[in-house]
C-alpha positions as CSV (number, residue, x, y, z in Angstrom):
1,M,108.3,89.5,220.6
2,I,107.5,85.8,220.0
3,D,106.3,83.9,223.1
4,L,108.0,80.5,223.4
5,N,107.4,80.1,227.2
6,G,106.1,76.6,227.8
7,V,106.6,75.5,224.2
8,T,108.3,72.2,223.6
9,P,111.1,72.0,221.0
10,F,110.7,69.5,218.3
11,A,114.4,68.9,218.2
12,E,117.4,69.7,220.4
13,G,121.1,69.7,219.8
14,G,124.2,70.4,221.9
15,N,124.0,74.1,221.3
16,R,120.4,75.0,220.2
17,R,116.8,74.0,220.6
18,C,114.4,74.1,217.6
19,F,110.8,75.2,217.8
20,V,108.0,75.4,215.4
21,H,107.1,79.1,215.0
22,P,103.8,79.6,216.9
23,N,102.5,82.0,214.3
24,N,103.9,80.3,211.2
25,P,104.0,76.4,211.1
26,N,106.3,76.5,208.1
27,R,109.1,78.2,210.0
28,C,111.6,77.0,212.6
29,L,113.1,79.1,215.5
30,K,116.5,78.1,216.7
31,V,117.4,79.3,220.2
32,I,120.7,79.0,222.0
33,H,120.6,77.0,225.2
34,S,120.4,79.3,228.2
35,G,123.8,80.0,229.7
36,L,125.6,78.1,226.9
37,L,127.8,81.0,225.7
38,Q,129.0,81.7,229.2
39,T,129.9,78.0,229.7
40,I,131.7,77.9,226.4
41,M,133.7,81.0,227.2
42,K,134.6,79.6,230.7
43,N,136.0,76.4,229.2
44,K,138.0,77.9,226.4
45,P,141.8,78.3,226.6
46,W,142.9,81.8,227.6
47,Y,143.8,82.9,224.1
48,K,140.3,82.1,222.8
49,K,138.8,84.1,225.7
50,L,140.1,87.2,224.0
51,R,137.4,86.7,221.4
52,S,133.9,88.1,222.0
53,A,131.1,85.8,223.2
54,E,129.3,86.6,219.9
55,S,132.0,84.7,218.0
56,F,130.8,81.4,219.6
57,D,127.1,82.1,219.0
58,D,125.7,79.5,216.5
59,N,122.9,81.8,215.5
60,L,125.2,84.7,214.6
61,R,127.5,82.3,212.8
62,E,124.5,81.0,210.9
63,R,123.6,84.5,209.9
64,D,127.1,85.1,208.5
65,A,127.0,81.7,206.7
66,Y,123.9,82.6,204.8
67,N,125.7,85.7,203.6
68,Q,128.3,83.7,201.8
69,K,129.1,84.5,198.2
70,A,127.5,81.4,196.8
71,L,124.1,82.4,198.2
72,R,124.0,85.9,196.9
73,N,122.7,84.6,193.6
74,D,119.1,84.2,194.6
75,N,117.5,81.6,192.3
76,S,115.7,78.3,192.8
77,E,118.7,76.2,192.0
78,T,120.8,77.9,194.7
79,W,118.2,77.0,197.3
80,K,117.2,73.5,196.1
81,H,119.1,71.7,198.9
82,L,119.0,74.4,201.6
83,A,116.5,75.6,204.1
84,K,115.9,79.3,203.6
85,W,116.9,81.9,206.3
86,Y,114.6,84.7,207.3
87,G,116.7,86.6,209.8
88,M,117.1,87.0,213.6
89,V,114.0,87.5,215.8
90,E,113.5,88.1,219.5
91,T,111.6,85.5,221.6
92,T,110.8,85.3,225.3
93,I,113.6,82.8,225.8
94,G,116.3,84.5,223.8
95,A,117.2,85.6,220.3
96,A,116.3,83.0,217.5
97,S,117.5,82.3,214.1
98,E,114.4,81.9,211.9
99,T,114.6,79.4,209.0
100,E,112.3,77.5,206.7
101,L,110.9,74.4,208.4
102,I,111.2,71.5,206.0
103,K,108.0,69.3,206.1
104,N,106.4,66.3,204.4
105,E,102.6,66.2,204.6
106,N,102.6,68.6,207.5
107,L,105.1,66.6,209.5
108,V,108.7,67.7,210.2
109,A,110.9,66.0,207.7
110,E,113.0,63.1,208.9
111,T,116.7,63.4,209.0
112,L,119.1,61.5,206.8
113,E,120.5,59.8,209.9
114,S,117.0,58.5,210.8
115,Y,116.5,57.2,207.2
116,L,119.9,55.4,207.1
117,F,119.3,53.7,210.4
118,A,115.9,52.5,209.4
119,N,116.5,51.6,205.7
120,G,120.3,51.4,205.1
121,F,122.1,52.8,202.1
122,T,119.3,52.2,199.5
123,D,119.5,52.9,195.8
124,E,117.1,55.8,196.2
125,I,119.1,57.5,198.9
126,K,122.3,56.9,197.0
127,L,120.9,58.8,194.1
128,S,119.7,61.6,196.3
129,I,123.2,61.9,197.9
130,E,124.8,62.0,194.4
131,Q,122.4,64.8,193.4
132,F,123.2,66.7,196.6
133,H,126.9,66.4,196.0
134,D,126.5,67.6,192.4
135,W,124.7,70.7,193.8
136,L,127.5,71.4,196.3
137,R,130.1,71.2,193.5
138,K,128.1,73.3,191.0
139,N,127.3,76.1,193.5
140,L,130.3,75.8,195.7
141,I,128.2,76.0,198.9
142,L,130.5,76.2,201.9
143,T,129.4,74.0,204.8
144,K,130.8,72.6,208.0
145,N,131.0,68.9,208.2
146,L,127.9,67.4,206.7
147,I,126.5,65.3,209.5
148,P,123.4,63.2,208.6
149,H,121.4,64.5,211.6
150,N,121.8,68.0,210.2
151,L,120.3,67.0,206.8
152,V,116.7,66.3,206.2
153,L,114.7,64.6,203.4
154,K,112.1,66.5,201.4
155,R,109.9,64.2,199.4
156,V,108.7,65.6,196.0
157,N,106.6,63.1,194.1
158,N,108.9,60.1,193.9
159,D,112.1,62.0,194.6
160,I,114.0,62.6,197.8
161,I,115.7,66.0,198.0
162,I,118.3,66.4,200.7
163,K,118.1,69.7,202.5
164,I,120.7,71.3,204.8
165,V,119.1,72.6,208.0
166,D,122.2,73.1,210.1
167,G,126.0,73.3,209.6
168,L,126.2,76.0,206.9
169,G,129.4,78.0,206.7
170,S,133.1,77.5,206.2
171,Q,135.2,76.1,209.0
172,A,138.5,76.7,207.2
173,F,141.0,78.3,209.6
174,I,142.3,80.5,206.9
175,P,139.2,81.7,204.9
176,L,140.6,81.1,201.4
177,P,137.5,79.2,200.2
178,D,135.5,82.4,200.9
179,Y,137.4,84.3,198.2
180,S,138.8,81.8,195.8
181,N,136.9,79.3,193.6
182,F,140.0,77.1,193.4
183,F,140.1,76.7,197.2
184,A,136.3,76.5,197.5
185,K,136.3,73.5,195.1
186,R,139.0,71.7,197.2
187,Y,137.1,72.6,200.4
188,V,133.7,71.3,199.0
189,E,135.4,68.0,197.9
190,R,136.8,67.5,201.4
191,R,133.3,68.1,202.9
192,I,131.8,65.5,200.5
193,E,134.6,63.0,201.4
194,L,133.9,63.5,205.1
195,M,130.2,63.2,204.6
196,M,130.6,59.7,203.0
197,S,133.0,58.7,205.8
198,R,130.5,59.7,208.4
199,I,127.7,57.7,206.7
200,R,129.9,54.6,206.5
201,W,130.8,55.1,210.2
202,D,127.1,55.5,211.2
203,L,126.1,52.3,209.3
204,S,129.1,50.3,210.6
205,G,128.1,50.7,214.2
206,R,130.2,53.8,214.9
207,V,133.4,52.0,215.6
208,G,136.6,54.1,215.8
209,N,137.0,57.6,214.5
210,W,134.7,58.5,211.6
211,K,137.2,61.0,210.1
């Protein structure tokens, strides 16, 4: 069991905390907030309470997302814009999803959100986003909404490579994109459209509804 007692997370979201693996500085451990699943279940409408608590667990949903059809072809192109997943592990503060920790010169990579707020929509980031979108289209990677704070920037020589570190998996109510390339293409295009809408919203001062 991995001891995370007293360890400070390097990032924290609404559902999970992210820790540097104490025995491997190139890996990230994502742990659900204590008591979160019970709170979620309590606040859901009655018909959703018929589902198991596991169905609301981000770590288990991430495990399933990494098992999607597009990622079964294990090659370098498939993983170019995605942090690798190493499985579920037990820690002293709960089960963790263990993933690749994206770094630049031994520092945790900055998010796309941080870059945009500091630098704006520069030519270099525009090119990186276009390359990222091309990869999504070519490989039909199914994601949830591509929010800039769930994307980080890996610097390789003079290039910036966008990497997904959270938000993998389809959120289609009817899972047609999981089984049909036709529906997967439509689904991916919609995620790309929403990603650009979110970027414009972030840069405009977050006025109104980004969708």
